[in-house]
C-alpha positions as CSV (number, residue, x, y, z in Angstrom):
1,M,-24.3,4.4,15.4
2,E,-22.6,1.2,16.7
3,P,-19.7,-0.1,14.6
4,S,-20.3,-3.1,12.4
5,P,-19.1,-6.5,13.6
6,L,-16.1,-6.5,11.3
7,R,-15.2,-2.8,11.5
8,E,-13.2,-3.0,14.7
9,P,-11.1,-6.1,13.9
10,L,-10.2,-4.7,10.4
11,L,-9.5,-1.3,11.8
12,D,-7.2,-2.9,14.3
13,R,-5.4,-4.7,11.5
14,R,-5.6,-1.4,9.5
15,T,-3.9,0.5,12.3
16,F,-1.1,-2.0,12.5
17,L,-0.6,-2.2,8.8
18,R,-0.7,1.6,8.5
19,G,2.5,1.6,10.6
20,A,4.0,-1.1,8.4
21,A,3.0,0.9,5.3
22,A,4.4,4.1,6.7
23,T,7.8,2.4,7.3
24,A,7.8,0.7,3.9
25,A,6.6,3.8,2.0
26,A,9.3,5.9,3.6
27,A,11.9,3.4,2.5
28,G,10.5,3.4,-1.0
29,T,9.6,-0.3,-0.9
30,L,5.8,-0.4,-1.4
31,G,4.1,-0.5,-4.8
32,L,4.7,-3.0,-7.6
33,G,3.4,-2.0,-10.9
34,L,1.1,0.3,-12.9
35,R,0.0,3.5,-14.4
36,C,-3.5,4.7,-14.9
37,D,-3.6,4.3,-18.7
38,F,-4.0,0.5,-18.5
39,P,-6.3,-1.7,-20.6
40,G,-9.3,-3.2,-18.8
41,F,-9.3,-6.6,-17.1
42,F,-12.4,-6.8,-14.9
43,S,-16.0,-6.8,-16.1
44,D,-18.2,-4.0,-14.8
45,T,-19.7,-6.4,-12.2
46,E,-16.3,-7.6,-11.1
47,F,-15.0,-4.1,-10.8
48,A,-18.0,-3.0,-8.7
49,T,-17.4,-6.0,-6.4
50,L,-13.7,-5.1,-6.1
51,E,-14.5,-1.5,-5.3
52,A,-16.9,-2.6,-2.5
53,L,-14.4,-5.1,-1.1
54,C,-11.5,-2.7,-1.0
55,D,-13.6,-0.1,0.7
56,R,-14.4,-2.6,3.5
57,L,-10.8,-3.6,3.9
58,L,-9.8,0.0,4.4
59,P,-13.1,1.9,5.0
60,P,-13.7,5.6,4.7
61,D,-14.0,7.5,7.9
62,R,-12.4,10.9,8.5
63,D,-9.9,9.8,5.8
64,P,-10.7,8.5,2.3
65,G,-11.3,4.8,1.9
66,A,-9.5,2.5,-0.4
67,A,-11.8,3.1,-3.4
68,A,-11.4,6.8,-3.2
69,L,-7.6,6.3,-3.1
70,G,-7.8,4.4,-6.4
71,V,-6.9,1.0,-5.1
72,P,-9.2,-0.9,-7.5
73,R,-7.4,0.8,-10.4
74,Y,-4.1,-0.1,-8.8
75,I,-5.1,-3.8,-8.7
76,E,-6.4,-3.8,-12.3
77,G,-3.3,-2.1,-13.5
78,L,-1.1,-4.7,-11.7
79,L,-3.0,-7.5,-13.3
80,T,-2.6,-5.9,-16.8
81,A,1.1,-5.0,-16.4
82,F,2.1,-7.2,-19.3
83,D,-0.8,-6.0,-21.6
84,R,1.5,-3.3,-22.9
85,L,4.5,-3.1,-25.2
86,H,6.7,-2.3,-22.2
87,P,5.6,-4.1,-19.0
88,Q,5.1,-1.6,-16.2
89,I,6.2,-3.2,-12.9
90,F,9.0,-1.1,-11.5
91,A,8.8,2.7,-11.6
92,G,12.0,4.6,-12.5
93,G,13.3,7.7,-10.9
94,P,15.2,9.2,-9.2
95,Y,12.8,12.2,-9.1
96,S,9.1,12.5,-9.4
97,G,8.9,16.3,-9.8
98,R,6.8,16.6,-6.7
99,T,9.6,18.7,-5.0
100,P,11.8,21.3,-6.7
101,F,15.6,21.6,-7.0
102,P,17.3,23.5,-4.2
103,D,18.6,27.1,-4.7
104,Y,22.2,26.6,-3.5
105,Q,22.9,30.3,-3.5
106,N,20.3,31.1,-0.8
107,G,19.7,27.6,0.7
108,T,16.0,27.8,-0.3
109,P,13.7,25.8,-2.6
110,S,14.0,27.0,-6.2
111,R,11.2,27.3,-8.8
112,R,12.7,24.6,-11.0
113,H,11.3,21.1,-10.9
114,P,12.8,18.0,-12.4
115,S,10.7,15.9,-14.8
116,N,8.7,13.0,-13.4
117,R,10.9,10.0,-14.1
118,F,8.7,7.8,-12.0
119,R,6.5,7.5,-15.0
120,R,9.3,5.8,-17.0
121,F,9.1,2.2,-15.9
122,L,12.3,0.2,-15.9
123,A,13.1,-2.7,-18.1
124,M,13.2,-6.0,-16.2
125,S,15.9,-8.6,-16.1
126,P,14.9,-12.0,-17.5
127,R,14.6,-13.4,-14.0
128,Q,12.4,-10.5,-12.9
129,E,10.1,-11.0,-15.9
130,L,9.9,-14.7,-15.3
131,F,8.9,-14.1,-11.6
132,W,6.2,-11.6,-12.5
133,R,4.8,-13.6,-15.4
134,A,4.4,-16.5,-12.9
135,E,2.8,-14.2,-10.3
136,L,0.2,-12.9,-12.8
137,F,-0.4,-15.8,-15.2
138,G,0.7,-18.8,-13.1
139,A,3.7,-21.0,-13.1
140,V,2.5,-23.2,-15.9
141,A,1.9,-20.3,-18.3
142,A,5.2,-18.8,-17.3
143,G,7.0,-22.1,-18.2
144,L,8.3,-22.8,-14.7
145,P,9.2,-26.5,-14.1
146,A,6.4,-28.3,-12.2
147,H,8.8,-29.6,-9.4
148,L,9.5,-26.0,-8.2
149,G,5.9,-25.5,-7.2
150,Q,5.5,-29.0,-5.8
151,Q,8.4,-28.3,-3.5
152,R,6.3,-25.5,-2.0
153,G,3.0,-27.4,-1.8
154,G,1.4,-27.3,-5.3
155,V,1.1,-25.3,-8.4
156,L,1.5,-21.5,-8.3
157,R,-1.8,-20.0,-9.7
158,G,-1.7,-16.6,-11.3
159,L,-3.4,-13.5,-9.8
160,R,-5.3,-13.1,-13.1
161,S,-7.1,-16.3,-12.2
162,I,-7.3,-15.8,-8.4
163,Y,-9.1,-12.4,-8.6
164,P,-12.0,-13.2,-10.8
165,E,-12.6,-16.5,-8.9
166,G,-12.4,-14.7,-5.6
167,L,-14.8,-11.9,-6.6
168,A,-17.2,-14.4,-8.0
169,R,-17.2,-16.5,-4.8
170,L,-17.8,-13.3,-2.8
171,D,-20.9,-12.4,-5.0
172,E,-22.2,-16.0,-4.9
173,R,-22.1,-16.0,-1.1
174,A,-23.8,-12.6,-1.0
175,Q,-26.5,-13.8,-3.4
176,T,-27.1,-17.0,-1.4
177,L,-27.4,-15.3,1.9
178,H,-29.0,-12.0,1.0
179,G,-30.2,-12.2,-2.6
180,Q,-27.9,-9.4,-3.9
181,P,-24.4,-9.2,-5.2
182,F,-21.8,-8.0,-2.7
183,A,-21.7,-4.4,-4.0
184,G,-25.5,-4.1,-3.5
185,L,-25.4,-4.9,0.2
186,D,-25.2,-2.3,2.9
187,T,-21.9,-1.9,4.7
188,A,-23.0,-3.8,7.8
189,L,-23.9,-6.9,5.8
190,Q,-20.8,-6.6,3.8
191,D,-18.7,-6.5,7.0
192,T,-20.5,-9.5,8.4
193,L,-20.0,-11.5,5.2
194,L,-16.3,-10.6,5.2
195,Q,-16.0,-11.6,8.8
196,Q,-17.3,-15.0,8.0
197,L,-14.9,-15.4,5.0
198,D,-12.0,-14.2,7.2
199,A,-12.5,-17.1,9.6
200,P,-10.0,-20.0,9.4
201,G,-10.9,-22.5,6.7
202,A,-13.7,-20.3,5.2
203,L,-11.7,-19.7,2.1
204,P,-9.3,-22.1,0.4
205,L,-5.6,-21.4,0.8
206,E,-3.8,-20.7,-2.5
207,P,-1.2,-23.4,-3.2
208,V,2.4,-22.1,-2.8
209,R,1.2,-18.7,-1.7
210,D,-0.3,-20.1,1.6
211,R,-2.8,-17.3,1.6
212,T,-6.5,-16.9,0.8
213,F,-7.9,-14.6,-1.8
214,L,-8.9,-12.2,1.0
215,D,-5.3,-12.1,2.3
216,I,-4.1,-11.3,-1.2
217,A,-6.7,-8.5,-1.5
218,I,-5.6,-7.0,1.8
219,Q,-2.0,-6.9,0.7
220,H,-2.8,-5.2,-2.6
221,T,-5.2,-2.8,-0.9
222,L,-2.3,-1.6,1.3
223,E,0.0,-1.3,-1.7
224,G,-2.5,0.7,-3.6
225,C,-3.1,3.1,-0.7
226,F,0.5,3.8,0.2
227,S,2.7,3.3,-2.9
228,A,3.7,6.2,-5.2
229,P,0.8,7.6,-7.2
230,E,2.5,6.6,-10.4
231,Y,1.5,3.1,-9.7
232,G,-2.2,4.0,-10.0
233,G,-3.3,4.2,-6.3
234,N,-2.7,6.7,-3.5
235,R,-4.7,9.3,-5.5
236,D,-3.2,12.8,-5.2
237,G,-0.9,11.5,-2.4
238,R,-3.9,11.3,0.0
239,G,-2.8,7.9,1.2
240,W,0.5,9.4,2.3
241,R,-1.2,12.2,4.1
242,M,-3.3,9.7,6.0
243,I,-0.2,8.4,7.7
244,S,1.6,11.8,7.8
245,I,4.1,11.1,5.0
246,E,4.9,13.9,2.6
247,G,6.2,11.6,-0.1
248,D,9.5,11.6,-1.9
249,S,11.6,14.6,-0.8
250,Q,14.4,14.6,-3.4
251,P,16.0,16.5,-5.0
252,L,15.2,19.1,-2.4
253,G,15.9,17.4,0.8
254,Y,15.6,19.0,4.2
255,S,18.9,20.7,5.0
256,L,19.8,23.0,2.1
257,F,23.3,24.3,1.5
258,S,23.6,28.1,1.2
259,R,26.6,29.7,-0.5
260,A,25.5,33.0,1.0
261,I,26.2,31.8,4.5
262,G,28.6,29.0,3.7
263,G,26.4,26.5,5.6
264,Y,23.1,24.8,5.7
265,R,19.6,26.1,6.2
266,E,16.8,23.9,7.5
267,R,13.6,24.0,5.4
268,E,10.8,26.1,7.0
269,G,8.5,23.7,8.7
270,H,10.9,20.8,8.6
271,P,13.3,21.3,11.5
272,M,16.2,18.8,11.6
273,S,17.9,20.0,14.8
274,T,15.2,22.0,16.6
275,P,11.7,21.1,17.9
276,N,8.7,21.2,15.7
277,A,6.8,24.5,16.0
278,D,3.7,22.6,17.4
279,E,5.8,21.0,20.1
280,L,6.8,24.2,21.9
281,G,4.9,25.4,25.0
282,P,4.1,29.0,25.7
283,D,7.4,29.5,27.5
284,G,9.3,28.1,24.5
285,Q,10.1,24.8,26.2
286,L,9.8,21.5,24.4
287,V,6.4,19.8,25.0
288,P,6.3,16.7,22.8
289,R,3.0,15.9,21.3
290,P,1.3,12.8,22.8
291,L,0.9,9.9,20.5
292,S,-2.4,9.4,18.7
293,A,-4.5,6.4,19.5
294,D,-3.2,4.8,16.3
295,G,0.4,5.6,17.1
296,L,0.1,4.3,20.6
297,R,-1.3,1.0,19.4
298,I,1.5,0.7,16.8
299,Q,4.1,1.4,19.5
300,T,2.6,-1.1,21.8
301,R,2.6,-3.8,19.2
302,I,6.2,-3.1,18.2
303,G,7.1,-3.3,21.9
304,N,5.3,-6.6,22.3
305,L,6.9,-8.0,19.2
306,T,10.5,-7.0,20.1
307,G,9.9,-8.3,23.6
308,F,8.8,-11.7,22.2
309,L,11.8,-11.8,19.8
310,D,14.2,-11.0,22.7
311,Q,12.8,-13.9,24.7
312,V,13.2,-16.3,21.8
313,I,16.6,-15.0,20.7
314,P,18.2,-13.2,23.7
315,G,19.9,-10.0,22.6
316,A,18.3,-10.0,19.2
317,C,16.6,-6.6,19.6
318,Q,19.4,-4.8,21.5
């Protein structure tokens, strides 16, 4: 079956952003705010439209799509972060309980796991709370002075207004062109419609944010796919597995000290100073695995970007 008109452009963008997500997730910087026990925000119709939209931004193929990874729940949880006694924006830590403590006597993983402190969300500073209230409810509702938004081109509108309006606009366009809501269209028509809305000028830019509703949905789809599962997306860590990330590795780590030998042991299957087992030829010599098509595209784009930056600012990437 031939790919739909939008599938290739979005997969190209998906490939690039996978690389960005992998880097950010490894550094612990993706994901901003929820758990799965949130109060509802979207109507049933809005939620169905959101599910269909997310699944076209990151479609299922050999890997799960955004809906299966829980992205719509991630987005709804973010929008309702303040609908609780304790707002859930920044997960705690330092350990999630996904890996055990090391056994320092033998330099091996132990059977003891820490409790999952990621589920204990951190209290925000007054400045952080003000920022997030403005993000979700808008600058006016948050009490920000009007001149702050005007300096950036207008009034900051809240995500809780942007999402229902954006989803309604998507359904209206689908009804006008095809007589059905967006979620009722087949994937080829959904892709064609999104391609039209992704064209310059097709959707209004949000004041201050300088992005369209579709741009915002793409950002949150990526966050939901690759942030820690405690935020509501990345169901069962499957988003991490898509991009070959194991997730948080502490308190275990990779090189484990052993009192028995007075030195460190490398975890089985996680060599730090020797080749990976699948990169050894029959004669035991190193044979690096070739890059996948996704990896090659990411590497090429990074090379192009650094080359451009080096031309603009000589020596910037040395």
